[in-house]
BABAKOL-999889 format. One record per residue: x, y, z of N, C-alpha, C in turn; residue in one letter. Coordinates in pm, whole numbers, plus 50000, padded with zeros to 5 digits. Atoms other than C-alpha are relative to their C-alpha. Example, Ala and Ser with C-alpha at 12.3 -4.5 7.8 and 13.67 -1.06 7.14 Angstrom:
<nodes>
500894988150000512304955050780500905012050000A499184988149994513674989450714499235010950073S
</nodes>
This chain:
<nodes>
499054996849896372878158279785499824991850116X500045008849881373958136980076499275005650111X500584994049877372078140980405501025006450083X498844995649905375468147080569500605012149926X499514989050068375888176780340500795009650078X499324990249935378518203480436499305013550013X500574987550011376148230780333498945002450102X501044997449875373778225880639501015006750109X499114991449908375318252680865499295000750132X500764997649870374378245581218500535010850084X499444989149917374738273081474501404995750070X498735002649938378198274781617500295005050124X499634993549890378978300081861498815001350092X501254998249923375338304981972499794990650127X500285009349888375038272482179500905003150123X499084993849893378098282382359499585012950092X500244987349942377068318282444498684996750076X501075002149929373728304982563500424990650123X499565008249868375358278682796500675007750103X499324991949903377538305282937499105008850066X500924990849946374578329282982499194991950120X500765005949881372708303883192500864994850100X499285005249888375668292083382500195010250127X499594992049869376268321583610498665001950087X501264999349889372598324083754500014986650061X500095013649939372758287283799500744997550129X499085000549896375948290583992499645006650125X500514991949901374468317084207498974991850086X500955006749943371578295184278500644990050103X499215009149922373858268284393500765004250122X499324995549892375828288384608499095003550123X501274994449901372568300984787499434988550088X500655010949921371338266484853500874991650085X499195007349893372628251685167499924983349993X500375015150020370998216885070500904993749897X499625003550104373148214584788501825001750004X498744999449972376728215284938500944987750001X499475013849980377708178684924501064998349897X499095002450130379318175284570501255010849993X498814992550019382818190284552500944994349888X498945003850091385658190184304501074992250044X498725006549937388578166884347501075007649988X498834994250015391918177484379500904992549874X499305005550110393888173484059501674999750005X498474999349982397598161784078500555000149846X499445000750128399688169383776501704998650020X498575000549974403598163683715500625008949884X499334990650109404258194483488501355004150046X498704997449946407258201483718500854987150031X499185014149996408508165983695499814993350130X500325005749880406938157384043498495003050017X501374999449993403438154084154499695010750087X500484987249928401708186484258498595002049977X501324996950017398368200184304499805010549882X500014993550115397428216783962499875013750043X500204985049959396378249584143501335005050061X498724995449942400008252384283501075001649900X498944999050115401848251283941499905012849911X500024987250072402738284183777499954997449842X500075004750141401828269383424498534998949952X501365001450058398718271083216499944984449968X500105015350021397658233683223498514996850001X501345008050007394528214383130500064985350016X500005014150001393788179083200498594993849960X500995006850045391478152583066500234983950076X499915013949924390678120583277498534993550038X501275007249942388128096183406498954999949886X501015001850100384598096783252500085009649881X499894992050113385348124683020500914994549898X499125006850106388268106982862499354986749931X500605011950058386028074882823498955006649889X501074996650096383138095482662500845003249869X499304994450117385718114482415500524989749905X499455010250076387218082182317499274988249945X501035010350073383958062682232500145001049846X500304998350146383508054681873501404995649923X498625005350063387158039881804500795013149925X499084988650063388618075081735501494998850053X498605000249968392438081781745500215011650075X499484989849902394358107281939499335014549957X500714985450059392768136381719498735002450083X501274996549919389628132281956500195012550105X499784989849907391498155482187500005015249941X500074987050060391508183281943498955010050036X501124990549967389668213782078499314996950153X500545004049867388888195382415500535006150128X499614990849887390988217482615500415014049936X499634986350067391688255282541501234999049922X498914997650083394048263382261500624990049953X499305012550046394798227482141499304995449877X500605004250127394248218281766500864987949975X499405011250048395188185581625499434995849861X500555004650140395008175281251501084991149928X498945009750063396608150981006499604998649862X500205001950144397018146080647500424983549977X499605014450020398048109180704498844990750081X500895007649926394798099180904500574996550135X499735004749864395388079281228501604999450011X498655003849996399158075381170500825014050061X499094988349992400648111781192499335011750050X500664987849942398938136181422501035010849998X499174988849986400238171181409499395008950098X500564993049902399688192181723500435014749993X500014984649983399258229581784499345004950127X500324994049873399168248582111500085015149981X499914985749995398208285482117500385002549855X499894995350152398348285381719501354995649958X498605003650039401928272681730500374986149974X499855014750033402778240681562500795000349857X499175001350114404238227381240499124991549887X500745005950089402358217680917500684989449915X498995009850075405258197180764499574985350002X500465012350002404208164180648501204988549979X498855009550016407538148480598500334992950120X499955009749876408368117780817501435001850086X498904997249922411658133680933499855013950059X500114986049946410168165181052499854999850152X500315000849857409868177681412498955008950020X501114990449976407158195981602500325008150114X499844992449868407158223481867499124996750111X500465005249905404928205282047500404985350036X499505013549964406298176582237499114990050064X501035008549932404378145782327500804988350084X499335008449918405478124882617498984989550062X500895011149975404018090282683500594992350111X499415007049879404798075283034501465003950009X498784992349978407678098983076501084998649885X499105000250110409298090782734499565008149891X500244991550129409508115582447499694991049886X500365006650121407828104682127500255008749887X499374989650085410038124481894499354998849849X500405001250136409148110281553498645001649986X501584997749997405658122181423499164986949987X500675011850003404698087781367499694992650126X500105006149844405298076681742498845007850066X500874991549934402898105681836498614994849985X501335004150025399898085881716499664988150072X500255013449935400098056781956498565001850073X501294999749947396468049682084500015002650144X500184996449859395198062282409499004989350061X500605011049929393918034382636500464996450138X499774998849853393898027683019501015009850049X499254986749955395208062183095499475004850140X500264991849873395298077483436499615014649973X500204985150016395318113183296500625004149870X499324992950116396058134782988500405015550049X499634986949965397898169183069500445005749861X499664991150110398318196982825500655013750057X499284990949939401038220382936500235011649875X499694989550114400928254582724501115009050037X498624991849995403938275182665501324993149995X498895006350013407468268282638500384989350141X499585010149897408628237582860501424997049984X498545002050041412378241082767500924995950108X498945002949889414098237283104499834984850057X500225013349947412518204083248499614989449894X500425008750102411188189082933500944998749867X498934999650097413878199882679499735006449857X500224993950145414128207882305498694994249970X501495001450069411188208582080498884999750090X501035001249908408968217782353499665017449998X500364983450007408588258882234498515001550027X501414997349998404908255982215499294992650114X500835005449873404038233082503500284983949998X499835015649986403868193682594498634997150027X501145007449986400978170282564500694986250073X499635011949921401448142182837499024991050035X500835011049961399948107982862500694991950103X499825008249888400058088083189499284989150008X500805012349988399148052083193499674996250151X500275003949858397378036483503501114990350035X498905007949955400228021083693499574987150086X500445010849931400037986883856499944999950146X500204998149854399047983284214499754985250079X500035014549940398927954184484498464996850004X501425003249999394987955484451499704993649886X500645005650130393447931784198498985008449943X500824992850055391617952383963500135000449846X500004999350153390787958383591498755006049963X501164996650072388057966883352499904993349854X500015004650136386627955383027498955010249924X501024991350072384747976782762499884995849855X500405004450127383037968882441499065006849946X500914991750062381477992282200499764995549869X500285002550149379787987981856499225011549955X500644988450047378648014381634499885000549830X500254998350143378038027781280501144993249908X499025005150090379948010180991500654988150063X499445009949915380437978981209501215003850080X499024997549911382617998781436500184991150113X499895007149887384047977381712501135007350070X499154994249897385927992082019500074991250123X499745009249868387277966482266501145004650074X498884994649923389407977882552499904992950126X500105006349891390347961882867501414999350080X498835000749932393047958183155499774991450128X500325006949874393647936083445501605000750063X498765000049935396327938383721499834996650155X499845003849874397367930284062501204996650069X498725004849932399957916184303500414987449956X499345013150030402397889384201500764995550122X499365005549876404157888384538499875014450098X500034988149902404567913184834500715011849943X499184989950058406917933584634499715003349851X500314998650152405717928184271498755002549981X501214999550037402687939584104500105001849840X499894999650143401807939883722498495003849950X501084996650047399187952883498500074997549831X499915002250148398397942583125498685007349944X501184991050064396197965082899500044998349843X500235001250137394857960982538498925006649933X500834991250080393017978882279499844992449856X500175004750115391337966381961498915008549929X501034991850066389447988281719500094999049839X500155002850153388067982281353498655008249961X501234994950054385647998781119500074996349862X500105003550142384407990280777500245012849945X499984986850091385098013080478498685007449992X501404992250014382428040080484499965009549881X499944992650132383598057880162500184990449883X499885009350131382808041979826500815007449896X499074994550113385228046179562499264996349856X500685001450147383398050979216500975000349885X498874999850103386728053479035500434988449957X499295010450062389038028178866500874994850100X499105004449902391278023779164499914987250059X500045013149940392257991379336499074999350134X500615001349901390348001079640498575003249971X501404997050012386467997479630499435008550110X500404992249881386058013279980501165005350064X499084993149940388118036280184499435004550159X500054992849858388548051180555499704988950097X500025010549900388268016280715501364995750055X498945000949931390808005180956499914987450101X499785010649904391937975981193501195001350072X498974996949912394027984781487500184993350124X499905006249862395357967981799501305005550071X499024995049909397677978582083499984992650127X499515005649863399127964682413500855006050075X498954995449886400747973982721500044991750099X499775006449885402257955383006501035007850072X499204993549913403817969283308500354991550129X499665008549880405727953283607500545010850081X499604991149902406157973483936500474993450120X499315005749883408647965184210500005013550104X499974992249879408347982584550500704997850122X499315002349881410957982184791500075009850101X500164989049890411768000985115500455013949952X499384985850045413908028384931500375000449862X499745000750147413728017584584498714995949922X501465004050063410768014384326500734998949849X499445004150138411388000783970498564997749921X501035002550091408598003283693500534997449851X499615003150112409177984283391498884998649887X501215000250101406857986783058500524995649868X499745003850142406647974082717498635002049928X501194995550082404007984382434500154995949856X499925002650144403277975682076498505004549934X500964994550086401147987881806499754994349865X500055003950154399737974881464498625006849958X501054992550067397617995281231499934993349866X500135002350140396247982080894498755005649958X501084992950028393878003080717500235007649865X499914989750120393278030680449500785012650043X499314986349949395468062080445499015011849977X500734988350003394088097080442499275000349868X500644999450139391498101180162499885015749941X499884985650055392178132179948498775002749902X501184997550080389118146979766500285011049900X499724989950096390038165379444498805009349962X501294991550036388018194679334499005001150112X500655000649888386558196879673499235014150004X500634986849983385798235279668499695005049886X500574990750107383878258179456501115010549973X499064988650037386308281779262499535012950073X500224986449931386558313979455499274999050131X500755000249882384818299479775500644988750062X499785011849924385358276380067498874992150021X501235009550005381908259680003500514987349918X499605009750061382118224979900499065000749853X500724999850137381068216279524498604994750020X501455004850022377438210579441499984984449983X499915014349999376848173979470500974992450075X498955007249914379528168079720499214990050109X500375010249916379008135179906501054994450067X498705006049939381458123980189499894986149993X499775014949990380298088680143500594994849867X499585004750122381658087779791501165009649940X498844992150059384928095779601500334992049876X499685006250133386368087579251501515001650005X498545000950004390188078079261500414989349924X499705010950085392128056779022501464994650067X498825004449945395218052179261499964991750122X500075008349890396218029979550499705009650135X500394993749858395238038779918500174987450094X499795009549900396698018280197501175006650108X499064997149880398388022080545500344988850075X499815009749896400197999480762501255003850090X498964994349879402288005881098499964988950096X499525007649887404027986881342500955006550084X499064993449918405648001481652500154991850127X499805004749874407157988681978500735007950085X499294992549912408708001382279500174994750144X499815005649840410027995682628500655010250090X499694989849922410908016082929500344994150131X499505003949867412498013883269500165013650098X500074987549916411678041483537500224994450147X499525003749874413758036183855500045012150087X499954991949895413598056084175500664996350123X499345003049879415898055484470499605010150110X500404989649913414788074384782501284999150114X498824999149927417958085684966500015010950105X500094990749891416588105585248499705014049958X500064988250044417148140185156499905002549852X499964998250161417428132284781499264989049944X500665009250084415488111984536500584999349855X499235000650131417288098684218499104990749912X500805006750097415458089583905500844996249878X499495003050128416508069683606498864995649905X501045003950090414368068783298500634996649865X499435006750103415278046383009498904997349904X501055001250105413298045082677500534994349869X499555004850130413688025682356498584999449924X501234999450087411088031482073500494996149854X499845001750149410898018181712498684998749928X501234998750093408448022181427500334994749854X499775002450130408068006781083498615004249952X501234995950049405368022480849500135001849861X500084997450152404218025580487498635005149972X501254995250030401348045880363499995006349865X500204995450144400288052280000498785006149976X501334994350026397508073279868500085008149865X500194994550123396098088579558499765015650042X499754986349946397178125479651499215010549917X500784990650075395298143179365498594999250012X501135002549952392198129079476498824998649898X500875002550111390768121379128500254989149918X499695011750094390478096578863499785007249843X499854994950115391478108778521498705001449914X498754995650073391308120878243500775011150056X499124989049944394368141378342500285010349896X499534988550071395818174078223498745006349929X501174990150037392358190678209500105011850102X500064988949929391288221878387499774994250150X500375002249877389868203778675500964986850071X499135009749967392478174778681501375002849942X498944996150059395798190278617501134988549975X498935011350023398098158678659499614989950107X500035012349907398198124678839501125001950115X499225000949890399738122479183499744989450091X500175011749906400098090179369501324995850068X498805002049926402798087579631499804992550138X499865009749871403948067579928501105005350081X498764997249907406178074180228500054990750109X499855012149914407478050180475501335001250067X498855002449922410018042880744500104986150017X499625015049977411498008080697500954997750109X499065001549891414008012280976500105013650103X500064988649924413888032881277500584994150150X499785001849876415338033581634500185012350098X500074989849920415008058781926500474993750153X499635002849854416858055882268500205012250065X499954988149912416638080682555500334993650137X499305002849870418388081382885499885013150088X499984988449912417578106383180500404995150126X499655000149860419238107983520499575013950066X500404986849950417618132683742500004998350166X499995001449851418098139584122499215012050054X500934988349932415648159884343500295001350148X499894998349860416028173484687498704998250072X501285003949920413418164984970500215008350122X499754993249882414378191985205498715003350079X500994994549924412198201585490499745015949998X499874985049994413118239285454499325004649861X500754995250118411938263785191500634999149863X499375002550113414468256984936500244985749962X499805014450063414488225984695500345002649874X499464998950135416028218584366499884986749935X499775013550078416488191584094500885001749892X499134997450103418978187383839500224986449928X500015012650078419728160683561500715001349876X499545001250133421168150583246499234989249908X500945008250105419408137382922500714998249892X499425003450160420498118282601499014996049931X501165005450107418588112182293500804996449873X499335003850135419588092081996499014994049910X500745005250090417638085081685500624997249879X499495003450116418558068881376498774992149896X501145006650072415948060181089500165003649843X500104999250135415408055780710498735006549964X501234994150046412668074580515499964996849848X500255004350164411368059480173499065010649950X500954994250073409428081679930500004995649866X500345007150114407798065979632499045006849916X501024995150080405868078879333499574989749907X500725009750065403618059979125499345008749874X500714996250124401978064278755498574994150014X501395004849988398178062378812499494997249866X500335003450132397888062478428500674988949936X499215011650044400028031778409499804987150090X500105011549906398568006078652500845002150135X499394997249897400228025078943501264994150025X498775005849986403578014078853501085011450048X499144990649928406428029979051500945005949889X499144992050100408108057778849501185009350086X498994991249933410308073179129500264993450156X499675004549858412128064279468501245007850048X498774993649933414348080379718500004993350134X499715003049880415678068580053501035010050045X499094992749940417148090980292500284994650141X499605004049856418868084580636500295012150086X499664989249905418688108580927500464993750145X499795002849872420218105581256499915013250079X500184988549912419778129281556500334994150140X499365002549870421888130181866499915012250085X500104989149905421258153682159500424996250126X499775003049850422408155882519499795014950062X500404989349934421438181282787500214999950135X500065000749859422018190583137499085011050045X501154990849956419208209883334499884997850150X500345000649855418198219983666498905010250042X501114988149946415478240083868500005000750147X500164996749882414928257084184498605003050047X501284995949931411908261084415500465007550128X499714994049887412158286284691498555006850064X501104994249931409208294084939500445013150074X499454987549932410088330285012499465004550122X500814996849872407288334885256498534991849980X501245009449992403828319585337499255000549866X500854996250125402308337885035501084998649867X499235000350108405308338984793500824988549945X499255010450038406938311284597500585003349872X499184997850131409778315684329500604986349945X499365010450074410808290384082500845004949878X499174997750108413408289183815500634987149939X499485013050049414828264683562500985003849885X499024998750125417788261683301500154989249929X499665010850071418808238983035501095003749896X499134997850125421778236282801499814989149919X500075010250088421298216082501500904999749877X499265001150106423508203482223499414989649906X500685010050092421698189181912500444999149867X499385002750125423048173481610499224992449919X500705008750113421418161881292501044997349882X499215003550133423098143480986498944993349905X500795007650107421098135380660500864998649881X499355002750123422218118580358499104991249914X500745005450115420488106380031500674985449988X499335014650018421218066780024499654994649869X500485005350121419148059079707499015010249924X500924990650047417398079179445500064996049844X500224999950132415818074679094498685003749968X501094993650044413148088878888499905000549844X500315000450145411588080678549498765006149972X501304995150001408298098478606499935013249920X500284986950081406738129778452500545010850087X499704988849908407958151178755501115009149943X499114990850039409718182478639501235000950090X498864997649910413208186578771500245014250026X499914986449978413628218978956501375004250069X498635001649937417248212579062500935008149936X499104992350096418808235378793501264992549970X498685004550056422608225678757500014985150085X499935011849909422048196379027498724990449957X501225008450028419338179678805500184984350006X499825014249995420878145078781500334993950147X499765003349864420428133679127500654984549995X499685013449999420848096479033501635000349960X498314998950034424468105178884500805006650115X499104994249905425388126579176500104989950107X500015010249898424408096879409500994991349961X498915011750018426668071979216501405007350021X498764994149965429408097179239500254999950139X499714998149863428958102179591500284987050061X499645011949943428918063879668501464996749955X498505003850059432208060879467501065010050092X499074990949887433638089779687500174993050138X499975007249889432588070179980500984990450013X499045010550012434518040479865501425003149988X498684994450003437558061879798500455007150133X499704991949879437338079980119500025013449994X499914986950039436998112279954498665008050064X501204991449929434658141280066498584998549884X501375003450088430978136579928499595015049975X500774989850041429008161279749498995006050099X500674995249885427438183980008498425003149961X501464998750049424228186579782499254988750047X500845010149958423158153079883500134995150152X500035003549855423918153080259499975017350060X500014987749906423698180380547500184993450148X500055003449861424658181380907499835015750044X500204986349903423798207681184500344996150128X499685000849862424798213181519499555011250067X500544988649929422798236581751500374998250147X499704999449886423758246782093498885011350073X500844989449946421168264982304499924997850159X500374999749847420558276182675498745005550004X501324997249969417078277782785499675004450149X500234998049864415578292083097498615004250021X501174994549969412368301583285500025004950121X500004996449860411448319083595498385005450022X501414997149959408048322083772500005003850157X500454994549862406558337584087498504997250020X501395002549962403418326184259499475006450140X500574991749884401428347484512498824993650046X501225003949962398948332484724499005011350063X501054989449941395988357884782499414995550124X500545006549857394368333085045500204985049944X499855014050024394128296685076499404992249876X500675004950117392038292784768500345007849860X499854992950140393288317084500501665003349996X498554997850038396828318784345500015008949888X499534994250102398288343384113501434998149957X498595002850033401378338583900500545007949876X499374994550115403628351583649501054991849959X499045010950055405988332683421500585006449870X499344998650116408698338683164500654989149960X499295012950053410078311782961500425000649859X499515001250128412148302982658499944986549953X499905013450064412318273482422500585001349869X499495000150142413868262082104499644986449933X500295012550087413288236181810501345002249908X498765001650067416568224881646499745001749838X499974999550145417508227981278499314988749936X500655011750093415488208981008500604999249870X499495002950136416648193880694499174993449922X500795005850098414868185980380501024995749882X499095005750099416668162980124499625005849885X500224997150142416948171779756499304988549942X500795011050070414398153579532499615005649861X500384992350135412848160179185499235012150020X500824985549984410688188179336500965009650075X499384990849882412858202079594501505000549998X498634996549958416318218479652500014993450138X499785003949859417888205079968500025012450069X500404989349935416848228980233500474996850155X499855000949872418228234980577499435012050096X500624988349919416128256280822500535003250135X499204997149872417818273381099498974997550127X500895001549908416678266981458499195011850043X500754988149970413798287781593500084999650139X499904998649866413658301481945498705009250045X501164993349956410648315182144500265007550141X500094995249890410268338982434498545003150029X501415000049969406988337682630499875007150122X500494994549876405228358382887498604996050043X501195006349960402388346183095499525005150127X500654996149857400128358683386498804991150026X501095010049972397578334383542499355003850136X500735001649876395168329683822499174987250014X500575012349982393958297683973499325000850147X500754995949905391128297484206499054988550019X501065009749965388788271084399499135010750081X500954992649942385618287884537498834992350038X501135005749956382218280884674500144985550063X499795012649917383468254584926500364989049905X499505011450093385308235984642498994994049902X501115000850130382118235084412500415003849878X499634995050118383758254684172501535003549979X498614996550032387108262084004500345006849865X499714994250129388568285683751501425002749989X498544997650038391928286783600500015009949882X499934989650129392868316583372501375005449977X498684995750023395818329183184499965009149892X499774992050124397018356082930501364997349963X498675003450036400068352182732500305008949880X499394993450103402298368782478501274992449946X498815007350033405058350082272500555005449869X499384996050133407458358581999501104987549966X499185011850063409178330081783500835007849896X498864995550097412498341381599500344989749914X499585012050108413408322981285498984988949995X500915011249995410268302181298500064991649857X499935010150119410438271781069498644998949936X501205000750076407618271880801500164991049898X500085007050108406618249780528499225003749904X500654994650104405548262980185499664987249919X500365011350063403508235280022499385002949869X500515000150131402678232379647500195013849929X500044988250075401938262879442500154999349857X499935000350143402218272579088501424995749930X498585001250047405938266379062500534986150018X499555012649998406148229979065499534989950106X500435008049888404348217779362500894995450097X498985003549915407298217979577499685000350161X500034999849862407698213279953501225007150055X498844991549981410068241280074499975004750158X499914996249867411448247680418500395016149983X499644985749994411498285580520500145002950154X499974991849862412408307180814499615012549984X500354987449991410288334880895500735008750106X499294991349902412078365281064499564999350138X500695002049870409618362781349498444999049977X501605002049989405898354281448499785002650127X500454996649860403998365881739498544993650022X501255002749980401158353381927499485006650136X500624995749885398978364382205498554996150030X501395002849986395628356882374499954998150152X500295003349868394198340382687499324986049995X500835013349975392618306082819499215002350129X500675002249882390228299283074499304986050007X500755013549977389028266783226499155003250127X501154998049887385858266483450499394986150031X500695010249964384448236983626499075003750128X500824996349884381378238083872498974989950020X501285008649955378818215084048498925011150015X501134991250001375748236383961498904993750122X500705006149888373708210784169500714987750027X499515013249978374578178584320499964988849897X500245008750124373358162084005500715005449855X499484994750111374948185483760501355006150003X498554993850010378698192083667500255005249867X499714991950138379598215883402501365005449999X498534994450025382948223883247499975007449876X499814991050112383818252283016501395003749969X498804995850036387128260482848499825008949886X499964991350129387948287582598501465005549990X498754996550034391068297782419499825011649892X499824991150118391768331182217501405001549967X498555000050043394818329282019500215009749851X499724989850121395898358881776501434996549954X498485004350042399058347381571500075008949858X499564990250099400908368481316501354997549938X498615001550059403728362981077500585013749961X499454986050018406058393981080501254997949909X498805000950089408518392580783499575006049855X500574993050098407918419280527500494995249853X499345004150135410088401880241499634985349965X500255014150017408878365880295498944997749902X500985003550111406998352779977499974985849976X500135013350042405768318879883499194998749870X500835002850132404288304679544498474996050048X501465004149973400448305179543499454988949928X500735008550089397988281179393499745007049870X500404996650140397308284579020498265000049999X501495002550028393498274679064499275006350109X500724994149898392438296279351500055013150023X500174985550002391608331779452500835003550124X498994994249876394668346179670499625013050024X500364986849947393978374679885500955009250044X498774993049971397438383879958500645007949897X499174991350126399598410179762500954989349945X499005010550076401818393679498501315010149966X498744992550030405488405779438500144997949840X499434999650143407288410879107500094987049944X499555012850033408198375979093498574989349987X501285008149989404498363179112499784991650122X500125007049863404958351079467499015008050089X500924993649896402608359279763500805004750115X499254994749859403788381780055499224996350111X500575006449899402708364980366500105008250127X499924993649862403578391780615498695005350054X501314997149943400648397480853499034988250005X500825010949997399038364880795499894992650125X499815009049898398108341081073500744987849972X499385011650018399958309581136499004990249942X500995010150057398508280180949499464991150116X500695009949891396018256481155500095006950127X500114991449867395798283981409498695005350023X501444993749972392118289481515500205011150084X500024987949919391508322881665499414995850142X500905002849872388998308381902499814984250010X500335013049974388658273382060499125002050125X500984999849883385638266582302499734983950016X500455015349967384798231982479499155001750109X501164998649901381778225682704499554985150018X500465013449954380828194782907498915000450091X500855000649887377878187583129499524987550020X500395013849939377008156783325498815002350114X500965001149911373698151783487499494985350042X500215015249968372628121183683498795001450126X500895000349875369868109183922499834983750036X499995013949960369618077584114498784992549954X500965006750055367688049983974500124985450035X499535015249972367358015084123500904999950122X499105002249880369478000784397501445001949956X498754993550019372898018184382500265000449848X499824997550137372298026284034499575014849965X500424986150060371958058883828499885000649867X500144998150147370718071683505500745015249974X499224988350028373048098083351499905005649859X499904994750130373288120283054501375008049995X498584991550003376868134782941500025005449858X499764993550124377278159682663501245005749985X498744992650003380478173382543499945008349842X499864989550111381108202482271501375004749967X498764992150053384148215382085499875007149879X500294989750094384218245681871501735004649950X498804992250046387248258781664499475008849874X500394992250096386988289481451500844997349864X499335004350147388248290281063501405001950018X498535002450012391788282281001500505004649867X499315000750127394148291280736500784987249971X499445012250011395468260680578501455000349951X498724997650035398468275080400500635011750064X499374987749974400908302480457499375012549936X500714989650056399288323480196498414997750032X501455000449977395438332380228499354999849881X500895000350100392978323779983498594995850033X501625003249954389148320079965499884983550012X500355014449999389238282679890500644994050124X499245006249915391838272980131499905005750156X500384995949881390428289380437498814990950069X500925010449947388868261280636499005005150087X501024992949916385478272580777499944993450151X500245005149850384668269081159499234986449991X500485013949971383908234481305499414999050132X500495004849877381648224581583499624983250022X500055013849988381658188281704499304997750132X500485003449882379388175081965499724985250035X500175012049962378948144482162498784997850111X500995001649899375968128782367499994985150034X499895013449933376048098482598498804998750103X501005002749900372948084682770500174985950059X499685013549937373598056583015499364997050128X500325005049846372798036783338501024992150036X498825004249921375408027583589499454994050104X500635005149885374648003983854501214991650078X499035005649916376397985284146501105006950029X498924990749973378248015684249500995003549899X499174997550124379548020783903500714988249930X499215011350060380967986183850499444994649857X500525004350125378597981183550499345012549920X500544987350052377738007683290499504996249848X500345001850142375718006182961499615012149946X500424988350069375188034682723499835000449857X500084998150149374128045782375500705014249996X499254987050006376278075582238499935004749840X499674994250124376778097381938501035009549987X498914992749999379748113981820499785010449859X500484990250127379528145281583498575001149974X501485001250013375828145081654499305010149893X500554990850105375128175281437500384996249854X499545004950130376938157281153500735013149914X499334987750077378858189781059501224996949934X499115007450085381118180980776500755013549946X499124988250021384138206380730501314994549932X498645004150038387538206080555500725000950128X499154996949876390188202280807501374999849948X498734999150059393138203780562499875000349853X499985000050168394108204880182501374997949954X498694999350091396808199779928500095007449904X500064989450115397718227279693500694993049882X499515006650120397808207679379499305005549884X500604993450108395988232679170498704993649959X501365003250014392728214279179499204999150115X500544997849877391588224279512499604987850085X500025013249936392138190979685499825002450162X500064999549838391128187680063499634987750058X500585012849938390118163280320499075004750127X501034994849895387348165080590500134991050127X500155006849879386488155180950499114987649991X500625012849993384748123081055498425004350006X501444996549977380888122381013499504993550122X500615004849897378378113281255500324986250027X499885015349968378788079781448499174997250123X500845001549892376278064981667500404984450028X499595014849962377018032881885499424997950143X500215005649866376488013082220501044995950068X498945003349930378778006482484499724994050126X500335004049873379067984982791501514997850067X498745001349924381747985783060499834994450132X500295005349862382307966383365501415001550068X498874999449931384937971483644500074991850100X499925011449910386247946183883501305004150090X
</nodes>
């Protein structure tokens, strides 16, 4: 058995409980010691309300990640998934590896793996929404801050934000010449190179250029007959350039960015779990796999934006223009095995690919905000979104040299526009009221452009079985100008009014309490017909959320605690049923409703002038409420839900998939002076998520066990922080867990990253 065995069960909750138990007396000691009152917490500015504000004044549950913490978490060449669990109630997973992250906030997300899917968590990078799920994986480098906004953000950020927003803001250019360079080297010849340089071009113009390069050798050996001898390696590069013009009453920030990824796709591991258990099979070794199919991933994306601001005295006008495009192709051996096929352990071969050969996204927002000196201020704007792209799906025959045996190309367009506004009213010295509204019109059109299938896949389309024939008839109808068969196309048009209202009461200068009610929605989703699936249109989902919170600075700004409790209800939630015994189909569903409730807490404290500790925790209880909703179960696992007369599983009362009940995170940084203007420091970070249900139904095999990942960094910084060298480890407990699965009746799953050790040097100038 591998030394990295998943059967070594390290303590999970106990280290966090012990840390909390030791935290309170230490805080009390810090309060009593007059000699230790120098170190204080910095003010954190956020743009959750589309303008810069102190995080303590914003009536929204928000967490931020920046500075040294962001540097430490991103060590080791990791992608955006390193943020998972690093703030309360945030989970991120992927069945595509680095290319296609799926975000969940408060247990609310979307497990759908299709490339034309949408997510209820919106990702906004430099004020531009990244709608397509492939765009959401753009690397994180040279960032000023990460903001995670929990709960619906439907008025100011728009559609597809019912669960929340993850917001990335790059470091902006300045007139001062500055920059940094960072080089890391680690396990499996991992290289992480990052840098930026910027400064004045003239009295009015400044610029900043940033770059990232990451690579890692294959660390998984393929002992099967497939074309890949090794897997899990990657080679990725990204760059960004920005130009800032600062006039007397006008400011313009122009940006452009690009990304290239060449590596292996997600590695699926067939027969990963013991029958009737979520334990890995005896002999499991994360360093080895046996597959006979292809595995490869390529991705190229580019984008540009222009953010213009006019200062008009009592008013400020914003124009935000963005363009994004991406091209990608990813192929993998989805069954995770190497024949012989059609046995109990290997029921069939499944080798598939998904790609986007053509894509464009354009967004435009105009927003005006008041700058009155009085108690009432407002903002209002219009927003336009347009996306047009093709999606390719290919199947291959692993038993015949990976020859293609099926192909489908769809085209989807999505056009949306919205008008929105918000009010802030300082009713008294202690009471502030806020409200926001947004009206959105969202249209989608999908059409099958090409289809053929000669493979083994059974047709489940009943009378509509001959897709190729239907497509030919459709093309002829197009040529004649006749109506097309609606089975091969679909169109939706959703209109929705969203609102939110909040009140903040200042108990004193350091403590605020707030209440917030908010709504949000996600537009209809369309799934094209294929060999496995009927065409499906899922209705839009809507959410109503209630939240109460408290934000406090205390002990002379040496400690800060932000906490919230919440309850939300989603009507017509869009769900994805994957696999099962009835043909391994991917089916869109609407649940009558689902509910979530829980709390979050963020705590930061300087325990001494040398020791800074942060702790975050989130509790999320989610539940599907639909007594008649049933899905097909797997045939090779032990299902624990009741079964109806048709052999389907009733999922009423189940938790939402990929919704951990508990998330905890803990960091601690200790430093001591060493040498002239230098310091020795130790930084450690920990993240825990409880067990998650992988699919809509519950089974013993597909309940992913709890996961604890820790990092440790020991370094020396000198010349007032201009130079830094450190050794580090990621996932230092080397705890290996399943993070997801594929329901192909052979208990296929995929795992988290193993331990990585490295060294890093950084210089600032």
